[in-house]
C-alpha positions in Angstrom: 78.5 -61.3 52.7 75.1 -60.0 51.1 72.4 -59.2 53.5 69.2 -61.3 52.8 66.0 -59.4 52.0 63.0 -60.0 54.4 60.5 -61.9 52.2 57.6 -60.6 54.2 58.9 -57.0 54.0 59.4 -57.3 50.2 55.9 -58.9 49.7 54.4 -55.9 51.7 56.3 -53.3 49.7 55.2 -55.0 46.4 51.5 -55.1 47.6 51.5 -51.5 48.6 53.1 -50.5 45.3 50.5 -52.6 43.4 47.7 -50.9 45.4 48.9 -47.6 44.3 49.2 -48.6 40.7 45.7 -49.9 41.0 44.3 -46.8 42.5 46.2 -44.6 39.8 44.8 -46.9 37.2 41.2 -46.5 38.5 41.7 -42.6 38.7 43.0 -42.6 35.1 40.1 -44.8 34.0 37.6 -42.6 35.8 39.3 -39.5 34.0 39.1 -41.3 30.6 35.4 -42.0 31.1 34.7 -38.5 32.2 36.6 -37.0 29.3 34.9 -39.7 26.9 31.4 -38.4 28.5 32.4 -34.7 27.8 33.5 -35.5 24.4 30.1 -37.5 23.6 28.2 -34.5 25.0 30.1 -32.0 22.9 29.6 -34.3 19.9 25.9 -34.5 20.5 25.7 -30.7 21.1 27.6 -30.2 17.8 25.4 -32.6 15.8 22.2 -31.1 17.1 23.5 -27.5 16.5 24.3 -28.4 12.9 21.1 -30.4 12.5 19.2 -27.3 13.6 20.6 -25.1 10.8 18.6 -24.6 7.7 21.9 -24.7 5.8 22.7 -28.2 4.3 26.2 -29.3 5.4 28.2 -32.1 3.8 31.6 -33.2 4.7 33.6 -35.6 2.3 37.0 -37.2 2.5 39.4 -37.0 -0.4 37.9 -40.4 -1.8 34.5 -38.6 -1.8 33.1 -40.7 1.0 30.8 -39.1 3.5 32.3 -38.0 6.7 29.3 -36.0 7.9 25.8 -34.9 7.0 23.4 -32.9 8.7 19.6 -33.1 8.9 18.8 -30.2 6.3 21.0 -32.0 3.6 19.5 -35.4 4.4 16.1 -33.9 3.8 17.1 -32.2 0.5 18.4 -35.4 -0.9 15.8 -37.6 0.6 18.3 -39.6 2.7 17.0 -41.5 5.7 19.7 -44.3 6.1 23.2 -43.9 7.6 25.3 -42.9 4.9 28.6 -42.4 6.9 31.6 -43.9 5.1 29.6 -44.4 1.8 30.4 -42.7 -1.5 28.5 -39.5 -2.0 27.6 -40.5 -5.6 26.2 -43.7 -4.3 24.6 -42.5 -1.2 23.1 -39.2 -2.2 22.9 -39.1 -5.9 21.9 -42.8 -6.1 24.3 -43.4 -8.9 25.9 -46.9 -9.8 29.1 -45.1 -10.9 31.1 -42.0 -9.7 29.9 -38.7 -11.1 32.3 -36.2 -12.5 32.4 -34.2 -9.2 34.0 -31.3 -11.0 33.6 -28.7 -8.5 34.6 -31.1 -5.7 37.8 -32.1 -7.5 38.7 -28.5 -8.3 38.3 -27.5 -4.6 40.6 -30.2 -3.6 43.2 -29.7 -6.3 43.3 -25.8 -5.9 42.7 -25.5 -2.2 40.3 -22.8 -2.9 36.5 -22.0 -2.1 34.2 -22.6 -5.3 30.7 -21.3 -5.5 27.8 -22.4 -7.8 24.2 -22.1 -8.2 22.1 -25.3 -8.3 18.4 -26.1 -8.8 16.7 -28.8 -6.6 13.1 -30.1 -6.7 11.9 -30.0 -3.1 8.3 -31.0 -2.3 7.4 -30.8 -5.9 8.8 -27.2 -6.2 12.0 -25.7 -7.8 14.4 -24.4 -5.3 17.5 -22.4 -5.9 20.6 -23.2 -3.8 24.0 -21.4 -3.5 26.5 -24.3 -3.0 30.0 -23.4 -1.6 32.7 -26.0 -1.6 35.6 -25.5 0.7 38.7 -27.8 1.3 39.3 -28.8 5.0 42.6 -29.8 6.4 43.9 -32.0 9.1 47.5 -32.0 10.5 48.6 -29.5 7.7 47.2 -31.7 4.9 44.0 -31.4 2.8 41.7 -34.3 4.0 38.5 -33.6 2.2 35.8 -30.9 1.4 33.1 -29.2 3.2 30.1 -28.2 1.0 27.4 -26.0 2.2 23.8 -25.6 0.6 22.0 -22.2 1.2 18.4 -22.0 -0.1 18.5 -18.6 -1.9 15.0 -19.1 -3.6 13.4 -16.2 -1.7 16.3 -14.1 -2.7 16.0 -15.0 -6.4 12.1 -14.4 -6.1 12.9 -10.9 -4.5 15.3 -10.1 -7.4 12.6 -11.1 -9.9 10.0 -9.1 -8.1 12.4 -6.0 -8.0 12.8 -6.3 -11.7 9.0 -6.6 -12.3 8.2 -3.9 -9.8 10.6 -1.6 -11.6 8.9 -2.3 -14.8 5.6 -1.7 -13.3 6.8 1.6 -11.8 8.3 2.7 -15.3 5.0 1.9 -17.2 2.8 3.7 -14.6 5.2 6.5 -14.9 4.9 6.6 -18.7 1.1 6.2 -18.5 0.7 9.1 -16.0 3.0 11.4 -17.9 1.0 10.8 -21.1 -2.3 11.6 -19.4 -1.4 15.3 -18.9 -0.7 16.3 -22.5 -3.8 14.3 -23.5 -6.0 16.1 -21.0 -4.6 19.4 -22.3 -5.3 18.6 -25.8 -9.0 17.5 -25.0 -9.3 20.8 -23.1 -8.5 22.8 -26.2 -10.8 20.8 -28.4 -13.6 21.2 -25.9 -13.2 25.1 -25.8 -13.5 25.1 -29.5 -16.2 22.3 -30.1 -18.1 21.8 -26.9 -21.9 22.4 -27.1 -25.0 21.3 -25.4 -25.1 18.1 -27.4 -21.7 16.8 -26.7 -21.0 18.5 -23.3 -21.8 15.2 -21.6 -19.1 13.5 -23.8 -16.3 15.8 -22.8 -17.2 15.5 -19.0 -17.1 11.8 -19.4 -13.6 12.1 -21.0 -12.4 14.4 -18.3 -13.6 12.2 -15.6 -12.2 9.2 -17.1 -8.7 10.8 -17.5 -8.9 12.0 -13.7 -9.7 8.5 -12.8 -6.8 7.1 -14.9 -4.4 9.5 -13.5 -5.4 8.8 -9.9 -5.3 5.1 -10.4 -1.7 5.4 -11.7 -0.7 7.5 -8.8 -2.3 4.9 -6.3 -0.7 2.0 -8.2 2.7 3.9 -8.1 2.3 4.0 -4.2 1.3 0.5 -3.9 4.3 -0.8 -5.8 6.4 1.5 -3.8 5.0 0.0 -0.6 5.6 -3.6 -1.9 9.5 -2.7 -2.7 9.9 -2.0 1.0 12.2 0.9 2.4 15.2 0.9 4.7 13.9 0.8 8.3 14.4 3.8 10.6 13.6 4.7 14.2 10.8 7.2 14.3 8.3 8.9 16.6 4.8 8.0 16.0 3.6 10.9 18.0 5.5 13.4 15.7 4.5 11.6 12.6 0.7 11.8 13.7 1.2 15.6 14.4 2.8 16.0 10.9 0.0 13.9 9.3 -2.5 16.2 10.9 -0.7 19.1 9.3 -0.7 17.8 5.7 -4.2 16.5 5.8 -5.4 20.0 6.7 -3.3 21.8 4.0 -4.5 22.6 0.5 -1.7 20.5 -0.9 -3.2 17.3 0.2 -6.4 17.8 -2.0 -4.2 18.7 -4.9 -1.7 15.8 -4.6 -4.8 13.3 -4.1 -7.0 14.4 -6.8 -9.6 15.9 -4.5 -9.8 19.3 -5.7 -13.0 18.9 -7.7 -14.5 17.6 -4.4 -13.5 20.9 -2.4 -16.3 21.7 0.1 -17.7 18.2 0.1 -15.4 16.8 2.7 -14.0 17.8 6.0 -11.1 16.1 8.0 -10.5 16.4 11.6 -7.1 15.0 12.7 -6.2 14.9 16.4 -2.6 14.5 17.4 -1.2 13.1 20.5 1.2 14.3 23.1 2.8 10.9 23.7 6.2 10.1 22.2 6.0 6.6 20.9 9.4 5.4 19.0 9.0 2.5 16.7 11.1 0.9 14.0 9.6 1.3 10.7 9.5 4.2 8.0 7.7 7.5 8.7 7.4 8.2 4.8 5.4 4.9 4.5 3.4 5.8 7.4 2.4 9.1 6.2 1.8 8.2 2.6 -0.4 5.2 3.5 -2.7 7.1 5.8 -3.1 9.8 3.3 -4.1 7.4 0.6 -6.5 5.8 3.0 -8.1 9.3 4.1 -8.4 10.1 0.2 -10.0 6.8 -0.5 -12.7 7.3 2.1 -13.4 10.9 0.7 -13.6 10.1 -3.0 -15.5 6.7 -2.3 -18.1 8.4 0.0 -18.8 11.3 -2.4 -18.3 9.8 -5.9 -19.5 6.1 -5.3 -22.1 6.6 -2.4 -23.3 10.1 -2.9 -22.6 11.3 0.6 -23.5 15.0 0.6 -20.3 15.9 2.8 -17.9 13.2 3.9 -16.5 13.9 7.3 -13.4 11.8 8.3 -11.8 11.9 11.9 -8.3 10.7 12.6 -7.1 10.0 16.3 -4.2 8.2 17.6 -3.3 7.0 21.2 -0.9 4.6 23.0 -2.6 1.5 24.3 -0.4 -0.9 26.3 2.2 -2.3 23.7 0.5 -0.9 20.7 -0.3 2.4 19.1 -3.9 2.5 17.8 -5.1 4.8 15.0 -8.8 5.1 14.7 -10.1 6.5 11.4 -13.7 7.1 11.5 -16.1 8.4 8.9 -19.8 9.4 8.6 -21.1 6.7 6.4 -20.8 3.0 6.2 -18.9 0.9 3.6 -21.4 -1.5 2.1 -21.2 -5.2 3.4 -21.0 -6.7 -0.1 -17.7 -4.8 -1.1 -15.9 -5.0 2.5 -14.0 -8.2 1.5 -12.6 -6.5 -1.5 -11.3 -3.5 0.2 -7.7 -4.6 0.4 -7.6 -6.2 -3.1 -8.8 -3.6 -5.5 -7.6 -5.8 -8.5 -10.2 -8.5 -7.5 -13.6 -8.9 -9.3 -16.4 -10.8 -7.4 -19.7 -11.5 -9.3 -19.5 -8.0 -10.8 -18.6 -6.3 -7.6 -15.4 -4.3 -7.1 -13.7 -1.7 -5.0 -11.5 0.1 -7.4 -9.7 2.5 -4.9 -6.3 1.5 -3.6 -6.1 3.4 -0.2 -7.0 0.2 1.8 -4.6 -2.0 0.1 -1.7 0.6 0.4 -2.6 1.1 4.1 -2.3 -2.8 4.7 1.1 -2.8 2.9 2.3 -0.3 5.4 0.8 -2.0 8.4 2.4 -5.5 7.3 5.7 -3.7 7.1 5.3 -2.5 10.6 4.1 -5.9 11.6 0.8 -4.6 12.6 -3.0 -5.0 11.7 -5.7 -3.0 9.9 -9.3 -3.9 10.2 -12.8 -2.4 9.3 -15.3 -2.2 12.1 -18.4 -4.5 11.9 -20.5 -1.4 11.3 -18.3 -0.4 8.3 -17.8 3.1 9.5 -14.5 2.7 11.4 -11.0 1.5 10.4 -8.6 0.8 13.1 -4.9 0.5 12.5 -2.7 -1.1 15.3 1.1 -0.9 15.2 2.9 -2.8 17.8 5.5 -0.9 20.0 8.4 -3.3 20.7 11.7 -3.0 22.4 14.7 -3.1 20.0 18.2 -3.7 20.6 20.9 -1.6 18.8 
């Protein structure tokens, strides 16, 4: 005879089991909601991260429909609406029919990365982009392509500038090398033909040749500064000590075309005992400051008629900067001060034809510093920041 179940006990057991199921379902629901929040947070972080990039990113499926697009690419194509799920030729290229999509199709068919350079008009300006197309996979199958758009306009400009600067350096070198034999030839003629009547003419020719040779030397140095040099870690204290040695040597006058001014200038350079290491280029530092000192000497004597130019160079550490003060015993006229750093400019007949300040500014910009002339016009202050670098 079968034992009859107690209805009340059975009901209690079912209720208890149901309660456990409800509790488990509640816990599962909470876990699902937590995971969903985490996924949503991760999605937003990923979206914001990709939107912060200057690189344009476009993800298409195998039907060429937009699966993802970031902020940079939207701006490049001028897209504001939601384009997800729409054909790229319709949403981005604003076409009524599919484009050839040659590179996209090749990437899908071959499963290889493809690169090309494209030109876009952005804000009315021509910009160059390096476009890379990669296939992407899902569960072992090709599911579409990823296209990245990298703005390489600055690189293209740098390449063009490198070419032009190379040509400029070559032309300056050719002109400079031509001056020496011409000068020698004129000297031979002057020995045979010079007299009281034509002496001034020969002096003018020699002076013009000297100015031309000096200008070519300054221009070469300026272009060299523009081309930039590899960064290195160097000690400003030691560099200043070396600068003082070079400024006091006879080689300085010869190298910077000051031999004819011998006895008409004096340079006093005070080194520092401090060791200040910065990231930059010591060769640039030395060359630029020698050009600046040479400009101050030649301008004072030749242009302003100063009887004897006195230049004083002194450097010191000041908080997070290294300060170089170059003082001189005359004042640069107010009317040419705004032209100091741009010797190629002409303003109402005024000009400053010497390149020392412009060369110095290029060196200072390279080191992320500043250079200024005092209000009195007789002190030039160069400030180079001393930063902490990680290697």
